[in-house]
N, C-alpha and C positions, 0 to 999 in steps of 0.2 A: 306293361311291366316297367318300362322306363319312367312312366308317369308316377307309379307307386314309389319308385326309388327317389324321384325328385320330391315327392310329397313328404316322404319320411325325412329327407335331408333338410328341407326348408321349413317343415312343420313337424318337428320331431315330437315324440311322446315325452312325458315328464321324465321317464328314465333316460330317454335319449338326450334330453337337455342336460341332465346331470353329467353324462359322459362328455358332451361337448364342452361343458364348463371345466371338466377335469383336463381335457386336452388343452384348453386355454391356460389353465394353471401350470401345466407342464411346460408349455411354451414360455410362459412368464418366468418360470424357474430357470430354464435354459438360457434365456436372454439375460437375466440378472446375473447368472453365474459367469457368462462370457464377459460381461462388463466388469465384474469383480475379480475374476481370475483369468483374464485374457492372456496374461503373460505365461501362465502355466499351460494354457491351451496351445499357444503358439509353440512352446517348447516341445510338447508332445507331437504336434504336427511335424516339426523339424526332425525330431528324433526318429520317427517311424516313416518319414517322407510320405505322409498321407496326402492324397489328392484333395485336400480340403482348403477352403479359403482361410486366410489368417484374419484376426480381428485387430482393430486398432486398440492399443493398450492405453488405458487412462489411469491416472493416479489421483489421489485425494489432494485437494488444495488445503494446505495446513495454515493455520493462523500464526500470528506473531508469537504467541506463547509456546507453540509447539515447534515452529520452524526457525524462529529468530528473524531478524530483519533490521529495518531502519526506522527510527522514530525522529521526526523533525517537529520542532515547535516554532511557529511564526507568530509575530505580534502584528496586528493590523493597525495601521495609523488612521484613526477615524476622527482626528482632531478637527479636520476641516468640515465635518458634516454636522448637520443639525441632529439633536438627540433622537428625533423620530426616524431619521434615515439610517442610523448606525447599524441597527440590527439587520435590516434588509441588505445593506451593503456587505456586511460580513457573511451573510448567507450566500450572497453572490460570489464572494471570494472562495468559499468552500466548494461551490458548484464548479467554478473555473478550475480550481486545483484538481478536483476529482476528474474533470474532463481531460486535463493535461496529462495526468498520470495514466489514464486509460489509453490516451493517444500513443504513449510509449510502451504499451503492452503490459502494464501492471494491472492485474485484475484483483478485485476484492480489496481495494485499499480501505482503510478506516480513517475517515476525515471527520474530526469532531471540532465543535466550537466550544471554547471554555472561557467564561467571563470571570476574571479575577476579582478579588475583594476590592481592589483599587479601581475597578471599572474598566480595565483594559480588556480588549478582545484578543484571544489567542486561538490559533488554529493548530490542532495537533494532528499530524499526518503519520499513520503507521502503515508500513508496507512490508508484508511478510516475504521472506526469502531474499530481500535485497540487503546485501552486506556492505556494499560500496556506498558510503555516505555521500561522496562527491557525485556519484552518478544519480543518487536520489535527489540531491539538491538541484542538479541540472534538469531533472524531469519536471520539477515544479517551477524553477526560476528562469529557465531558458526562454520561455515565451516572453518576448520583449515588451517594454513599455514604449509605445510609439507616440511621439509628441511633435506637433507642428509649432514652431516658434517664430516670432517676428522680432525685429530690432527693438531694443530697449533704449528709448531716448531720455529716460528719467533715472539714469544711474546716479546713485547718491554716494557721496564721499563722507567719511567721518569728519566731524568738526573738531577744532582744537579743544573745545569744552568737553566733547565726548571722549576725546583722546585722554584728557586729564582724568575724567571719570573712570575710564578703562584702566589706566595705570594705577590709580588710587585703589581700585577694587582688587587688582591683582597683587599689589603690595600688601594690602590688608590680609588677603588670603594666604600669602607666604608667611606673614607674621603669625597668623592663627595656626597654620600648619607647624611652624617651628615651635610654638608654645605647646601644642599637643604632643609633638615628638619629645619635647623635654619632659613632659609628664609621664610618657610611656617609659623613657629611659630611666627615669628616677624611681621606677617601680610601680607606676600606676596600673590599674587593671585594664588590660587591652580591650576586652569585650565591652566593659562599661564606658570607656572613652570612645570606642567606635560607635556605640549606641547614642552617645551624647553629641559627638562632633562630626562623624562621617556624613558626607553628602551623597553617598551612594544609597539610594532608597531601597534597592533590591537586597542589600546585605546588612543594612543598618540594624534592623530588628534581630539579626542573627549574630550580633556582635562582630560584624565585619567578615564572617566566615564565607570564603569562596569555595570551599570544598577542594577536591583534587583537580588541578588544572594542568593542561599541557600548553605548549607553545601555540598550538592551533586554537585553543580556547581563548587565550588572552595573552598575546605576544608581549605587550608592554610590561604587564605585571610579572609574567613568567620570567622574562629576562632580568628584571630587577631582583626577583626572588632567587634566581639561580646562584647568586654569589652569597647568599645568606645561609648560615648553618641552621640545622634543626633546633628549634627552641629559642632562636635568636631573633632580634628585631633589627631592621635596617638602621644603621648608625646615622645616616643622613636622609634628607628628604629625597624621594624619588620623583623625577620630573617626567610626566607623561603629557600627551597632547592636550588633555582636558583639564589638567591641574597637577596637584601634588599627591604623592602616595607615601604612606607609612605602612610598612609590610612586616608581618611576623610569619615565619615559616614554622608550621606545626609538625610536618612529616614529609618524607620523600619515599617513593616506591617505584618499582618498575611496572609499567602498564602491561596488563595481561590481556591478550586477545580472547574474547569470550567464546569464540567458535572452536579454538584448538587448545586453549589453556596454555599457550606459549607466550613468552615475552614478546611484546611488539617491538619492531625495529624500525629505524629510519636510516636512510643512506644519503651520502653527499656524492653527487655525480655530475659529470658533464657529458655532452653528447655531440656527435657530428651527424647532420642530416643531409641526405641526398634524396630529393623528391623526384617524382616522375609524373608524366602525363596521366591525369586521372586521380592522383592523390589529393587529399583535402588541402586546399589553399595553395596548391603548387603552381608556379608560373614557369617552371623549367620546361625545356623542350625535349628532355630526355625520355626515352621509353623506359619501361620497367627493367628490361634486360640491360640497357645501357647504364642505368643508374646502379644496378647491381654490380656490373663490371667495374664501374668507377670506384665504388665503395670497397670492393675487394682489393683493388690496387692500393687504396689509402690504408687499408687494414695492414698490408704487408710492411708499410713504412711507419705506421703509428707506434709511438711509445708514450708512456706517461709524461715524459719530458717535453715532447714536441706536439702533444695532442692539441693543446689550445691554439698553437699556431696553425695546425692543419684545419681546425675548425674555422678560424678567421679567414683562411684562404679559400676554403672549399665548401663550407656548409651553406645550404640553400635556405636555412632558417632565417626569417627576418630578425635583424638585430644581432646576428651571429658575430659580425665583425667587432661590435662593441662589447658584447657579453662573453664571447668565446665559448658559447654553448653551456655556460654554467647554469645548473638547475638548482643549486643550493641543497639544503636538507629537505627531504620529503619522506613521507611514510606510505604505508599500504593504502591503495585507493586513490592516490594522487595522480598516477599516470595511467595511460591506456594499458590494458592487460598484457599484451605481448612484451611491451617494454618493461612493465613491472616484474613479470615472471623472470625475465632475464637478469635484471639488475639485482634482484634480491638473492639469486642463487650464485652469482659469480663472486669470485674472491676479491677482496680489497686490493687495489693497485693494478687490477687487470683491465684489459680492453676486450670487449665482447666481439664475437663474430657478428656479421651483419644481422640486424633484427628488423623485420618488416612490421610496420604498423599502417594505419590508415593515412599517415602523413608521408610515408616513404620508407627508405632504408636508413637505419641508425647504426653508428658505432657508439658504444657506451664505455666511458672510463669511470670506473667506480673508485672514488677517492677515499671515502671513509664509511664506517658503519658504526652505529651505536644503538643501545636499547633506549626506548622512549621512557623518559622519566616523568612521573607525575609528582607535583608538589602540592601539598595541602597547606594553604595559606589563608591568612586573614589580613584585612587591610582597613586603613582609615583614609578616606578620600576627601580632599579639600579642593573644591572646584575653582577654576579660574575662568575668565571671560576672554573672548576674542572680539575683533571688530564686527564679525557677523552677529554676535549676541547683542550688539548695540544697534546696528543699522540694518540687520538682516542680510541674507545672501544677495549679493549684487552680481548681475551678469549682463553682458551686452545683448543677450537674447531674453525675451520674456515669453511666457507661455500664452498660447491662445486657448480658446475653449475646445479646440479640436484635438482629440487624442485617439488612441487605438480602440477605445470602447465604441467609437462611432464607425468602426470598420466593418463592412459587410463581407468582403472577401478579398483575398490576395492571390495573385497567380504570376507565374513566370512567363515573361515575354522576351522577345529579342528585338533590339534596336534595329530599325530598318536600314540605317545608314552604315553602321559598322558591325552589326550582328552580335553585339555584346549583350549578355543577359541582363534583364531588368525585372523589377517586381512591380506589377501594376496593382493599384489599389482601387476598390470601389466602396464608397461610403454609403451608409444608410441615408434615409431622407433628411434626418436632422443633421447628419454629418455633411451632406451635400450643401445644405444651406450655410453651414459654418464655413466650409471650404470656399464657397463663393464669396462670403463676406471677408475672409482673410485675404484672398487674392485681390479683391476689389480695393482694399485699403493699402495694399502693398505693391501697386503697379510701379514698375521700374525699380523695385527694391527686392532684396533677397528674402526668402522665407526658408528657415532652416528646418530640416527634418532630423529629429533626434531619436536614436534607438538606444534604450537603456542608459540614457544620460549622455550619450556621445553623439556628436553631429556626424551624420553619414552623407548628407547632401545639403547644399545651400543654393538651390537654383534661384535664378532671377525671374521675377514675375513680369512677363511682357504684357499681359492683359488679364482681365477678370476671367476666371475659369468657371464654367457652369457644367452641370451634369454629374458632379460628384465623383470624378475620376482623377487619379494622379499616378505618377510613375516615380519609383525610387530607382535612381541610376547610380552606379558607382563601379568600382573595379571588382565586380563579383565574378567568381567562377560559376559554372552551372550548378555545381553542388551547393555552393554558398547561397545562391539565389533560391534554389529549391528549399533549402533548410529555412531561410528567412521567411518564405511564403508559408511554409508549414507552421512555423512558430507563430506567425501573425494570425493565421487561421485558427489556432488553438484557443484564442480568446484573450481579451485584456482583463486585468484585474480591476475591479471597481474602486479599490483603494490600495495604496502601497502596503506591502508587507515586509517585515524584517525578520530574518532568521535569528532567534534568540537562544535556541538550544538544539543540539544535534547529538545523537548517540546511536551507536550500533548495539542492538540488543541480541543477546544470545538466547537460545531456547530455554525458557525458565524450567521446563520439565526435563529436557534432555532425552536421549534415546532410551536410557534405562527406565526412566519414569514412564515414558510412553509404552514401553514393552510391559512394564508392571501393570499399567492400566488395562492393556489388552488382555493380559493374563487374568486379571480380576474379573473382567467382563465375561470371559470364557467360563471361569469357575462358577460365576453367578448363573450363567445360562444353564450349565450342567445341573446345578442344584435345583433350579426351577423345573427343569425337565424331569429330574428324578421325582420331585414332589408331585408333579402332575400325573406321572405314570403310576406311581405307587398309590396315590389317593384316588385317582379317577380311572385307572386301568386303560382300557382301549380308547375311550373318549379323551383321556389325558394324552395318550400317544398321538391322537389326531391333532390335538391342540399344539403339541410340541412340533409336529410337522408344519402346522400353520405358522407357528412362531419362527421356524427356520425360513419359510418363505418370506415372512415379514422382514427378518434380518437381511436376507439377500436383497429384497426390494429396497429397503431403506438405504443401504450402503451403495447400491447401484445408482439410486437417485442422487446421493451425495456426490457421485462422480459425474453423472451426465448433466446435472444442473436443474435449476428450478423450472425453466421454460418447458423442457422436455417432460419433466415430472408433471407439470400442469396438464399438458396434452394427454399423457398416458392415464393419469388418474381421473381426469374429467371423462375420458372415454369409458374407463372401467366403471365408474360410478353411475354414469348414464345407463350403461348396460344393466347394472344391478337394479337401478331404480325402475327401469322399464319392466324387467323380468321378475324381480323378487320383491323389492321394497321401495315404494315411492319416495321415502325419506332420503334415499341416496341421490336423488336429483338435486335436492338442496345441498347435500354434501359436495356434489360436483361443482355447484356454484361457489361454495365456500372455498373449495380447493383451488379453483381458478383464481379467486381474489388473493388468497393467502400466498400461493406459490408464484403466480405470474406478476401481479402488480407489486407485491412486496419483494419477491426474489429477483424480478427482472429476468435478464437473459444470462445471468452469470452462474458459474458453478458454485456449489455450496463450499464455503470456507470453514473447515473444521477447526474449532478452538477447543480448549479444555471445557469451557462452559457449554459449547455445542455438543460435545461428546456426553456431558452430563445429561443434557436434554434428551439425547437419543436413548441413553440407558434408562431414564425415567419412563420414556414412552414404551419400553419393553415391558416394564411392570404394569403399565396400563393395558397393554395388549393381553397379558396373562389375566389381569383382573376381569376383562370382558368375558373370557372363557369360563372363569370361575363362577361368574353370575349366571351364565347359561347352564352350566352343569348343575349348579345348586337348584335352579328351577326344574331341570330334568329330574333330579332326585325327588323333588316334591311331587311331581306328576306321577312318577313310578310308584312312590309311596301311596298315592291315592288310587292305585290300581289300574292305571292306564297302560295300554300296550306300549312297547318300546318305540315303535315308529311314531305313534301319536305323541308320546312323551318328548321325543326329540323335537318334533314340529312345534308343540306348545311351549317347550322350554325356550327355544329361540325366540318365539313370538312374545312371551311374557317378560323375558329378560331385556328385550330391545328398548322399552321406555327408559329403564335405568341406565343402560349403556349410552343411549342417545343423549339423555339429559346431562350426564356427567361429562361426556366428550364435548358437547356443545359448550358447556361452561368453561372447559379447559381451552377450547379454541377461541372463545371470546377473550379470555385472559391473555392467551398468546398474542392475539391481534392487538390488544391494548399495549402489551409490552413491546411489540415490534414497532408500533407507531410512535410511542412516547419515550422509549429508552434507547440507549446506544450500547455499543461495545459488547461486553460479556453477557449482559442481561438479554440483549437483543438476540445474540447467538443462541442462548439457551432456549428462548421462546421460539425461534425459527425451527430448530431441530425437534423440539417437543411437539410443536404444532404439526410438522410434517409426519412425525411418528404416530401421532394420534389419528391423523387422517388415514394412514396406511393400516393401522391396527384395526380400524373399523372394517376395512376390506378383508383382512385376514381372519378376524374373529367371527364375523357374521357370515362371510361368504365362503371362505376356504374351509374352515373347520366344519361348517354345515355340509358342504359338498362332500368332504371326505367321509363323514358319518353316513351320508345318504347313499354313498356308493356300496356300503356293506348291506347285504340283504337282511332285513329285520328278522325273518324266520331263522336264518342261519345263526344270527346273534342270540336269539331267544334260547336256542338249544345249547348255548355255551355261556352259561351264567358266570363262569369264573372270569370271563373277560370284562364283565361289568359288575363284579362282586361289590365294589364300593358303592354302587348305585342300588343294586338289588337288596343290599342289607337293610335298607329302610323298610322293606316289606316284611321283614321277619319280626 
């Protein structure tokens, strides 16, 4: 008896296999529904206090066009490289930036390389959901440039002849700038004069147009333009570090925050800091409670009049005695969040209650507040020269060949003598040889370790060091040492990069447009469903149910990510390939390549183009069912019984479905490999949808129809009238 049960269980009949597949489909629907609607499920469990486990709620990852975020543009300095090496070096920069961003927990960044018509290499970094530009810049730029330098015994000084050459050039530049200013004031066309005389290559072709700028964008020009009326030109030459400026102000406006449509503000403030043990960069011996007690006492005596004196006498911030805690003017995103939240909501002239940040406890005196003004300006720039332009940058230290790119690893250690934290460095094989050579030629001399252009240590070399190991020591706290090691391990840039543009991007669609798109998708689905049911009756209803399963599966995979999708689909397709159609084994292989190697381990990031790809794939899923049903109609018209017509219809429609979907997948693969951004997003979601549509159209629809007994269906021709009509 038990043997018969086991035999039926593990070697079921054809009808039994259909029911097992049906159970599998139900399990798939339930799983996909929990992924898509986990929040609603958890609410029901809470409301009825059901003894059921809750599920982890997941949400869609939205792209820059749907969610908004930060876009940064960097220019790579490849001037020191040979032409053949430039492209590879910039590719390396992109890889390092991508690694740095992901180290800070930002998934699905879009990092692109763009080569300008002038031959410059630019790296465009888009990060959805990040509104704090300063934070985004830190994510990319905080990983330091580590350099080892030795003493420079060949410092060159400018000669009298070169000094005369420098003075003559600058005098001629001032004369030329004065002449151009005269032409502008006398009524000359500003744009034409800028195109002819300006030495700013970036704006020259635009007639000197700078667009709308703020003080953050270009402080020198902004401060010169601030005192010029709209439509007017600077009456005198403006002097900036690099030369002379002639400025015309075209317009002024208040800057609007793209996320809330409110005018952006900036504040002028000063603060008093009392740090405590464990706070970032703190050398105070106070505990957190002691620091809070002290700052509360200071709050009781603080007034706007005596605030600066209290800062100089009590603040633990470095430089507080000289600066008095002055922070100057700053806007949103410039300070850590708790500090920013407090200072922007408090009234002008007030002193805040103690505010805690990672640096300790703060009192904030808000001095002034103003709206951020943007100025639309044009300029004519005449360049001057400095000594560095004649003889180059001179320094008492010169670079060795050893830099952070030769670093293998960095780790925090503790000095065995005083227990202070240090950062130990281990170089790769090439770096070890370089380090040995540097120390060999500098015995009894100092070697400077520079971090981001600043010397952090200048140890004296006592003997040649072999083995490729070094130690960075300094007045590090444990937190600072850990951060330094983390930053060094993130990787060194192959070439220097300069931030040339930064902007916070609001969602180009907005909530209303996203809602409208969703509504349009639902309406389209309903229209398709009605068409299929009216035209194909019961088979059409089965196709709609399969299409519902398809939609649930697609959006569930959008949430769980490519790697999980690869595992699930490969397993499903192998099952179908073994039991139903061997072609699905090939589809399993294609799914693995497309989803795992292309998608990696990350969740799918939905963009507008990606949503378009998903919607197009819905049409392709319906198209497969239409091909199948059209074949079924032909077989019924030829007099075959319904069960046989269903079987032959699926079999004969398969070559057309297979070929069209193969071609689509090949196209998607090419687009994924050789395009970027929106086109790639469209191809990824379309390819994913096509693969899943194969499963739903061939497997699920067929299974649903096979569950209905053909004898029962033959007795109810009204359920298949649209097919039977061909016999009449």
